[in-house]
N, C-alpha and C positions, 0 to 999 in steps of 0.2 A: 914612505913618511922616518922620520929620524927619531934612529930611539933614545930615551933617555936613561936619568939613571930609575928612573920612577920604573919603566915598563918593560918587561919581561922580555930576551932575545928567539924565547920561542913559548910557546902553549904548551903548558902544562897539563893532563889530563888521568885523573886514575886509571888504571888498565883495571879493565870485570874480571872479577873474581874464577878461576878453571872453572865454580860452581854454575857463577853467572853465562859464566860464556858456553856449557854445553848446556843447558836450557835453551840461549834463544838459539842453538845451531838448532836442537829439537827443533823447537816449536817451527823455523824457519823450512830444515826438511821437512819435517808435517804438512806443513802450505805451501810448497814445492811440490810434493807430492801429490795431493791434494787435485789443486788450481789447474797440474801437471798431466794428468788423467783428462781435463778434458774436453783434448782434441784428437786422441788416442783411436786408431779407427780397427774393426775389428779385426784381429789377427783367424787366419784361414779355418782354425778351430774355436773359435769364437763364440761365445751367447750371446744371443739378446733379449732380455725377455723388457714386452708391456706390461704393464703393473693401469688401471687407474680403474672407472664406473663404468655404468655400460656404452657410454664411446669407445671406450676398447675392449671391450666387451662382444657387442655386435651379437648376440644369440652364438657365444662358441660355446660349444658340446662340452661343458666342467669336467667331465668321464674321460676324454678322450687327455690325458693331459702330457703325452710324450712329446720331443720335441720335431718342428715342423710335419705337425700334423693340419691338415687343412681346415677340418671340423672341432679340433682346440681351438684351430686361431681363432675364429670368427668371422664372420663375413665383411669387415671394415676394414678401416685403415691399414691392424697391424697384418693381418693377411697380404694386403697389398703390398706391402713393404716387405714384410718374407718370402712374399712369392718371385719380388723382384730382386734380392740378391742370393736366393738360390737359387733362379735360374741361370743371374748371370755371373758365379762362382760352384757353379757344382762340380767343380772340381776339388773345393775346403769341402771342413766338413761342419760348417757352421750351423749350431740348435737355435730355431726361434721357442718362445712362446710367448702365451697370452695368461694374462691374471688377471684381468679387468673382471671386476662384479660389479654386477648394474646395480645404482642403488647407494656404492660405496659413497662415503665423503675422509673426511684427513682421521677422523677418530676409527676408522672402521678399518682404512688403511695398517693402522699402529696396526690396530691388534690381531693381523693375520701375515706381518712385518716377518715375522724369522720365517716362517713354512712354505710361505709363497717366495719371498725375493729374497731374504740371507740368504732360506739351505737351496737355492741355483743356484748360488756363485754367478752374478752373471757377469761378461765383460762390458757389457755397455744396456744400461736402465734406461726406462723410457717412463718417463712417466706423466699421465694428464686425471688432473684429480680438482674438484673445484664447485663443479654446474652444483652437486645435490646438495654441497653445502648450506647454499641461498638458496636453492629449489625446495627443499626441503624445510627450511626456516621458511617460506610463506605461506606455505600449503600450512602452517605449526609440527609437526613433528620436531623438529630441533632447536635449538634455542642456541648455536655457535657464533658466534660474533667473527665482525673482518679479521682481531685482535688475538680469537682463540686461530681461527681458520691460520694465520700471520706463522703466528708461535709452536701451532702442534705438525705447522708442515718444516719449518726448521730442525725441531725436533726431529722428525722421521728424517732427517735427509744427514744431519748431525748423527745420529742411531747409525746411518749407510754408509759414512764417510769413515768410523772408526770400524767397524766391521767390514770394510772392503775396500781399502783407499786406493787400487788402481782403480777402480768400477766408472767408469763415465759415464755423467748421472747428463741427459735429458729431461728437463721440464718446458712440457708443452704448455703453451697460454691459454686458459676458461676463454671459453668461448659460448656468447647464447647470440640469436638473428632475431630482431622482433618482427617477429611472425609469431601464430602458432601460444605453444600457452609460455608467450615471452612478452609479456606489455609493460606498462612504464614503470609498475610496482619492484619491479628490477632493475631500480638505475634509483640513485648511483651506486647503490652498493658492488652491484657486479664487476660497474668500470674500478673498485676501489678493492677487491676479493684479484682482482686479475691484476693488478699493480701490485699488491703484496706478492702471490706466486714470482712475478718475475724481484721486485726485490731477495726473495729466499733463494731464485734461480743466482743472480749473484753472487749473494754472501754465498753462496757452497762452489760456487767456483762452477756451473754448469752449463753445460748447452741452454738456449733458450728457443722453440717452436716460437713466432707467432702468429697464432693460430685466428684470435679475432684479429689481428691485421693484417691476414689472409683473405679471410673471407670481407669484410668491411672496401679488401679492393675487388676482389671478386661479386660483387651487388653494382658493381659498376658494367655488367654483361647478365649479372639476371635476377631478379626477384629474392628475397632472403626465401623465400619457399620452396624453390631453386634448390638450396645448396641445405638447407636440415626444414624438413616441410611442420616440426611444428619448432622448430623453434633454437630444438637443441642439440636434438640425434638428426646425424646427419644421413641426404643422401646417398645414392651410388655415387650422385656428380661429385657432395662435402669426400664423401671416404675417396673416394679418387683424388680430389686437390690436396687432400690434407698428408697422402702418402707420398706426393709426389713432392709437397713442399717440403717437409720433414728428410726425403733422400736428400734436398738440395742444399738444406742447412747442416746436416748433418754426417752428408759424407759417408756413410761407415765404409 
């Protein structure tokens, strides 16, 4: 294009002030730091913490709070994952904790987050929460909405990022199977809550473990009750599949 008298030789843009530049750099650095933690593997002395409700609790002995205690890890997927890592990396000093509590919802996690998560200072934090947020609502014991679930979950992860910016966060997909306690009344709200959890994970730069998708695929091989007899709590096979999938996705 030929220049005319009215066309400048170059486009001149105002330079940002030092304050504006520093603010942009700080925001970019914080975002990079948070999202960069997403794929960080466990160091030889790393701490892995599982958080959630009864699916994560899995009958653990809550008086046994020391790391790597089999009774304290419960009988579910946290024990299976922890056992695998501790056996494979025996030369390291990995520490695995389970702080899942049966019946918990997002507000319950928030209430105990400081003592049961932030004070432990995990290098890797795995969270599975959501089924009680709808189950208790259907039972008339809770009035939380999909919107309050998403807002509360997002606030919890934001609090975690601020307190522990280098922690790798894993958000596990809440799931149910159509059997036992799970009826048509759970839908479509359960799907809406699942989608909300995925949005929260993406916004926080967290890893996403697709448990519902995993179980949906597993139904090609066995009936729902084989994986979760009451539609919510996994059987031995269900916990085994969860542990396998978690390890494949997270690669700790």
